[in-house]
C-alpha positions in Angstrom: 52.8 -29.7 15.5 54.0 -27.7 18.5 51.4 -27.1 21.2 51.4 -25.3 24.6 48.6 -25.1 27.1 48.7 -22.5 29.9 46.6 -22.9 33.1 45.0 -19.8 34.6 48.0 -19.2 36.9 50.2 -18.8 33.9 48.6 -16.8 32.1 20.7 -4.9 32.4 20.4 -2.8 29.3 20.6 0.9 29.8 17.9 3.2 28.4 19.0 5.5 25.6 20.9 8.6 26.7 18.7 11.7 26.9 19.4 15.4 26.6 21.1 17.0 29.6 18.1 19.2 30.3 15.8 16.2 30.5 18.0 14.7 33.2 18.4 17.9 35.2 14.7 18.6 35.3 13.7 15.5 37.3 16.4 16.3 39.8 15.2 19.8 40.2 11.7 18.7 40.7 12.7 16.0 43.2 14.6 18.7 45.2 11.6 21.0 45.0 9.2 18.4 46.1 11.4 17.6 49.0 11.2 21.2 50.2 7.4 21.2 50.0 6.9 18.5 52.7 7.6 15.2 51.0 8.3 12.4 53.6 11.9 11.9 54.6 11.9 8.4 53.0 11.0 9.9 49.6 13.4 12.8 50.0 16.4 10.6 50.9 17.3 9.5 47.3 17.6 13.0 45.9 19.8 14.0 48.8 22.3 11.3 47.8 22.8 12.6 44.2 26.1 14.4 44.0 26.1 17.6 41.9 27.1 16.9 38.3 27.5 13.1 38.6 25.0 12.5 35.9 27.5 14.1 33.5 30.5 11.8 34.1 32.7 13.6 31.5 31.9 17.1 32.7 31.2 19.4 29.8 32.6 16.8 27.4 29.7 14.4 28.2 27.7 12.9 25.3 24.0 13.8 26.0 22.8 13.1 22.4 23.1 9.5 21.5 22.5 6.2 23.4 22.0 2.7 22.2 24.6 1.1 20.1 26.3 4.3 19.2 26.7 5.6 22.7 30.5 5.6 22.6 31.0 7.1 19.1 30.3 10.8 19.8 32.9 13.6 20.1 33.1 15.7 23.3 30.0 17.8 23.5 32.1 20.9 23.9 34.4 20.1 21.0 35.9 23.2 19.4 35.0 23.9 15.7 38.7 23.8 14.7 38.9 20.2 16.1 35.8 18.7 14.4 37.4 17.8 11.0 40.4 16.4 12.8 38.2 14.3 15.0 36.3 12.8 12.1 39.5 12.3 10.1 41.0 10.4 13.1 37.7 8.4 13.3 38.2 7.3 9.7 41.7 6.0 10.3 40.6 4.3 13.5 37.9 2.5 11.6 39.6 1.8 8.3 41.0 -1.7 7.4 44.7 -1.7 6.5 45.8 -3.6 3.5 49.0 -5.4 2.4 51.7 -3.2 0.8 52.3 -2.4 -2.0 48.8 -1.2 -3.0 47.1 1.6 -4.8 46.1 3.1 -1.5 49.3 4.4 -0.1 47.6 6.0 2.9 46.4 2.7 4.3 48.8 0.0 3.2 51.5 -1.7 5.3 49.4 -4.2 7.2 51.4 -6.9 9.0 53.4 -8.9 8.1 52.2 -10.3 11.5 49.1 -8.8 13.2 46.1 -9.4 15.3 43.6 -7.2 13.5 43.2 -5.1 10.4 41.9 -2.0 12.1 41.6 -0.4 15.6 37.8 -0.8 15.4 38.1 -4.6 14.8 39.0 -4.9 18.5 37.3 -1.7 19.8 34.0 -2.1 17.9 32.1 1.1 18.0 34.8 2.4 20.4 33.7 -0.2 22.9 35.0 -3.3 24.5 36.3 -6.6 23.0 35.6 -10.0 24.4 36.9 -13.5 24.3 35.4 -15.9 21.7 31.7 -16.2 22.6 31.0 -19.1 20.2 33.0 -22.2 19.1 33.6 -20.8 15.6 34.8 -17.3 16.7 38.5 -16.4 16.5 40.5 -14.2 18.9 39.3 -10.7 17.8 39.2 -8.3 20.7 41.4 -10.6 22.9 45.1 -11.1 22.5 47.8 -13.0 24.3 50.9 -11.1 25.5 54.1 -13.1 25.9 57.2 -12.4 27.8 60.0 -14.3 29.7 61.5 -13.4 33.2 63.7 -10.4 33.1 63.5 -6.9 31.7 64.1 -5.2 28.3 66.5 -2.3 28.1 63.9 0.1 29.4 62.7 -2.0 32.3 59.6 -3.4 30.6 58.7 -6.9 29.7 61.1 -9.0 27.7 59.5 -10.8 24.8 59.8 -14.5 24.0 63.0 -15.1 22.0 61.0 -16.7 19.0 57.7 -14.9 19.2 58.3 -11.5 20.7 55.6 -9.6 22.7 52.1 -10.2 21.4 51.1 -13.6 19.8 50.1 -12.7 16.3 47.8 -15.3 14.6 47.2 -13.3 11.4 49.6 -12.8 8.5 50.0 -11.5 4.9 51.2 -13.5 2.0 53.4 -16.4 2.7 54.5 -15.3 6.1 53.8 -18.2 8.6 51.3 -17.3 11.4 52.8 -17.5 14.8 50.2 -19.8 16.2 46.5 -20.4 16.8 45.2 -19.4 20.3 42.1 -20.9 21.9 40.4 -20.7 25.3 38.3 -23.1 27.2 36.6 -22.8 30.6 35.7 -24.9 33.6 33.1 -23.8 36.1 34.1 -23.1 39.7 31.2 -22.9 42.2 30.6 -20.9 45.3 27.9 -19.4 47.4 26.7 -16.2 48.9 26.1 -15.8 52.7 22.4 -16.3 52.1 23.0 -19.7 50.5 22.4 -18.7 46.9 25.0 -20.3 44.7 27.0 -18.9 41.8 29.5 -20.2 39.3 32.6 -18.6 37.9 34.3 -19.4 34.6 38.0 -20.3 35.0 39.9 -19.9 31.7 42.6 -22.1 30.2 44.6 -20.9 27.2 46.1 -23.1 24.5 48.4 -22.1 21.6 48.5 -24.7 18.7 50.5 -24.7 15.5 53.5 -22.8 16.7 55.4 -22.0 13.5 58.8 -20.7 14.8 59.8 -23.3 17.3 58.8 -23.8 20.9 57.9 -21.0 23.3 60.5 -20.5 26.1 60.0 -22.9 28.9 59.6 -19.9 31.2 57.2 -18.0 29.0 54.6 -15.9 30.7 51.2 -15.6 28.9 48.7 -12.8 29.7 45.4 -12.5 27.9 44.1 -8.9 27.3 40.7 -7.9 26.2 40.5 -4.6 24.3 38.9 -2.0 26.6 36.5 0.7 25.6 38.2 3.9 24.5 35.9 6.6 25.8 37.1 9.3 28.0 40.8 8.6 27.6 41.7 12.2 27.1 40.2 13.1 30.4 42.0 10.2 32.2 45.2 11.5 30.6 44.6 15.0 32.0 44.2 14.0 35.7 47.2 15.7 37.3 50.1 13.5 38.4 49.9 15.2 41.7 46.3 13.8 42.2 47.6 10.2 41.5 50.5 10.8 43.9 48.0 12.0 46.5 45.9 8.8 46.1 48.9 6.4 46.1 49.6 4.6 49.3 52.2 2.0 48.3 53.1 1.0 51.9 49.5 1.2 53.2 50.4 3.9 55.6 46.7 4.5 56.5 46.2 0.8 57.3 43.1 0.4 55.3 44.4 -2.7 53.4 44.6 -0.8 50.1 48.1 0.1 48.8 47.6 1.6 45.3 50.8 2.7 43.5 51.8 4.4 40.3 53.4 2.4 37.5 56.4 4.3 36.1 56.8 3.2 32.5 59.0 4.0 29.5 57.9 6.9 27.4 59.3 5.8 24.0 58.7 9.3 22.4 60.5 11.3 25.2 63.0 8.7 26.1 62.3 8.8 29.8 60.1 7.2 32.6 56.6 8.6 33.0 53.5 7.9 34.9 51.5 5.0 33.3 47.8 5.6 32.8 46.7 3.5 29.8 46.2 -0.2 29.5 45.4 -3.0 31.9 48.6 -2.5 33.9 49.0 1.2 33.1 51.7 0.2 30.7 51.6 3.4 28.5 51.8 7.0 29.6 49.5 8.6 27.0 46.8 8.2 24.4 49.5 8.9 21.7 51.8 6.1 23.0 49.0 3.7 23.5 47.7 4.3 19.9 51.2 4.0 18.4 51.9 0.9 20.3 48.7 -0.7 19.2 49.3 0.2 15.6 52.7 -1.5 15.8 52.0 -4.6 17.9 48.4 -5.3 16.9 48.2 -4.2 13.2 51.8 -4.2 12.1 52.0 -0.4 11.3 55.1 1.5 12.0 55.2 5.1 13.2 57.9 7.6 14.0 57.7 6.3 17.6 57.9 2.5 16.9 59.9 2.3 13.7 60.5 -1.4 13.4 58.1 -4.3 12.7 57.5 -6.7 15.6 59.5 -9.5 14.0 61.9 -11.7 16.0 65.3 -12.7 14.7 63.9 -16.2 13.8 61.1 -14.8 11.6 62.9 -14.5 8.3 59.8 -14.0 6.2 58.5 -11.3 8.5 61.8 -9.4 8.3 61.8 -9.7 4.5 58.2 -8.5 3.9 57.7 -5.3 1.9 56.9 -2.3 4.1 54.1 0.3 3.3 56.4 3.3 3.9 58.9 4.6 6.4 56.9 5.1 8.6 53.7 3.5 7.4 51.6 6.0 9.5 52.9 9.5 9.4 52.8 12.0 12.3 50.0 13.9 10.8 47.7 10.9 10.7 48.9 9.7 14.1 48.0 13.2 15.5 44.5 12.8 14.1 44.0 9.4 15.6 45.3 10.7 18.9 42.9 13.6 19.0 40.1 11.3 18.1 41.0 9.1 21.1 41.3 12.0 23.4 38.0 13.6 22.5 35.7 10.6 22.4 32.9 11.4 24.8 31.6 9.4 27.8 27.8 9.1 27.6 25.6 10.7 30.2 24.3 8.5 33.0 20.8 7.1 33.1 18.6 6.3 36.1 21.2 7.9 38.3 18.5 9.3 40.6 16.3 6.2 41.0 15.9 5.0 44.6 17.3 1.5 43.9 20.4 2.9 42.2 21.0 5.3 45.1 20.6 2.4 47.5 23.3 0.6 45.4 25.5 3.6 45.5 25.5 3.6 49.3 26.2 -0.2 49.4 29.1 0.4 46.9 30.7 2.8 49.3 29.9 0.8 52.4 31.6 -2.3 50.8 34.8 -0.2 50.2 34.6 -0.3 46.4 35.3 3.4 46.2 38.7 2.8 48.0 40.1 1.9 44.5 37.3 3.0 42.2 37.6 6.7 43.1 34.5 8.4 42.0 35.5 11.9 41.2 38.5 13.9 39.8 39.2 17.3 38.4 41.4 17.5 35.3 44.3 19.8 35.0 45.4 22.1 32.2 45.5 20.7 28.7 46.5 21.7 25.2 42.9 20.7 24.3 40.7 23.3 26.0 37.7 20.8 25.9 39.5 18.6 28.5 40.8 21.3 30.9 39.5 21.7 34.4 36.6 19.3 34.1 35.0 17.6 37.1 34.7 14.0 36.0 33.3 10.7 37.5 35.3 7.8 36.1 35.4 5.6 39.2 39.1 4.8 39.0 42.3 5.9 40.7 44.5 4.8 37.7 46.7 3.0 40.3 48.0 -0.5 40.5 46.4 -2.8 43.1 47.1 -6.5 44.0 44.0 -8.3 43.0 45.1 -11.7 44.4 46.5 -14.9 43.0 43.3 -16.0 41.1 43.6 -13.0 38.7 47.4 -13.0 38.5 49.1 -13.6 35.2 52.5 -13.8 37.0 53.8 -11.4 34.2 55.4 -8.2 35.5 55.1 -5.0 33.4 57.6 -2.3 34.6 56.6 -1.8 38.3 53.4 -3.8 38.1 53.7 -7.3 39.5 51.8 -10.2 38.1 48.9 -9.9 40.5 48.7 -6.1 40.1 46.2 -4.4 37.8 45.2 -0.8 37.1 41.8 0.0 38.5 39.6 0.2 35.3 37.2 3.1 35.0 33.6 2.1 35.4 31.9 4.8 33.3 29.9 3.4 30.4 29.9 -0.2 31.9 26.2 -0.5 31.7 26.3 0.3 28.0 28.3 -2.6 26.9 25.3 -4.9 26.1 23.9 -2.2 23.8 27.2 -1.2 22.2 29.0 -4.6 22.0 26.3 -7.2 22.6 28.0 -8.5 25.8 29.2 -7.7 29.3 32.3 -9.8 29.5 34.4 -8.0 32.2 37.9 -8.1 33.7 41.2 -8.0 31.8 40.5 -11.3 30.0 36.7 -11.1 29.8 36.2 -14.1 32.0 33.5 -12.4 34.2 29.9 -12.6 32.8 28.6 -9.4 34.3 29.2 -7.1 37.2 28.5 -9.6 39.9 31.0 -12.2 38.6 33.6 -9.4 38.2 33.2 -8.5 41.9 33.4 -12.2 42.9 36.8 -12.6 41.1 38.2 -9.7 43.3 40.9 -10.8 45.7 44.0 -9.3 47.3 43.4 -5.8 48.3 39.8 -6.1 47.2 39.0 -9.3 49.1 37.2 -7.5 51.9 35.0 -5.8 49.3 34.2 -9.1 47.7 33.3 -10.6 51.1 31.1 -7.6 51.9 29.2 -8.1 48.6 28.8 -11.8 49.3 27.3 -11.0 52.6 24.6 -8.8 51.2 21.0 -10.0 50.6 19.9 -10.7 47.0 18.0 -7.4 46.9 21.1 -5.5 48.1 23.4 -7.3 45.6 21.1 -6.4 42.8 20.9 -2.8 43.9 24.7 -2.5 44.0 24.9 -4.0 40.5 22.2 -1.6 39.3 24.2 1.3 40.5 27.4 0.1 38.8 25.4 -0.4 35.6 24.1 3.1 35.8 27.5 4.6 35.6 
């Protein structure tokens, strides 16, 4: 049996969302009370609320549903002509694909090698995946990406000669599974400035039962958790000029932050484009992200990715019966794309509470907003729902060096191993309700917001140290603010 182990270097519940008017009214009352002679201490929190920040997706914001379905709603301003397309896309996002041939032509073609049978298997309720949380859990919502040093013909990662890009532990029929991944953790202790101790979980990944020979000696392994898929259409619509304005690749302003754009291959247009989607901004659009996931994760071909992800050594994979050519037609891909673009971000809760506003100030004081840029305005769009919205995603969509402890040493186009796209923070406090956990960072190692901050290094090291220097009450306030987003 072939076996490889890869050390790390290689590889508070939110209340239900409430109607928009119900959130606006308290703010209006607070402002009114402030003008009627309330003490300056009581008036201070309302003065720190920015106009519209309780609606992070602008007019698209979901103000109807909270709880476990907080991420499942369409944009609140969805046009009537888009509603049926949205729900059709939702059906294909959630449906389980089956092996071809079958009596259901519209959903056969699974595999031959795959990680999941549906999009929703990883993005459950449109939310976030996690590493295995129990000993008997498999890798669902977490996958391992493989590559070797060098670049493919488009400047992207070069897959392992025997196993290709993603490790695929699931198969159809008699096709041998590529391998069986597992993860274990060791605890690494530390302490805050006030003496309180903490512990971080350091992951180590192992691949057993390798079926197609050894992995390359130089293989690079990167674990990736499936992120939540809300608000993607809004992120896609932030103008490129805005990202260029925020980018500072040479740190010209001397603030220690040098975010930069990842220029990646657009497989549909045949040219380089600004990356926006994925943990290293490796795809330029919701459409390419969706088509790439269908192909690499489920084994479904499209007009963009026409070939199965089978290496030259995987004869059974190459000989398997396809479910069509392509297996997902452009009409259905269009519907899944629209669905992904119009999934709404839920309204914020507790945004005007004094403790949350204290945390907001501490978040800015610690320099967190240097990468987690609070506000943007979207540009023009073929979907009028998304155009010219003021949004609050808390991301700059740029690459930042997060230090050696988070590095996977695996470059992706312009992104170095230690560089990661700033993830949006909207909806982060809803994960426990939606997905039953709050495992954060690209591999889900952080068990909550505080641990995620403590893992920050590189350009974010100063912010981490600022957080460690706060009192327990201040740290809790900052976490409360992030969880209110």
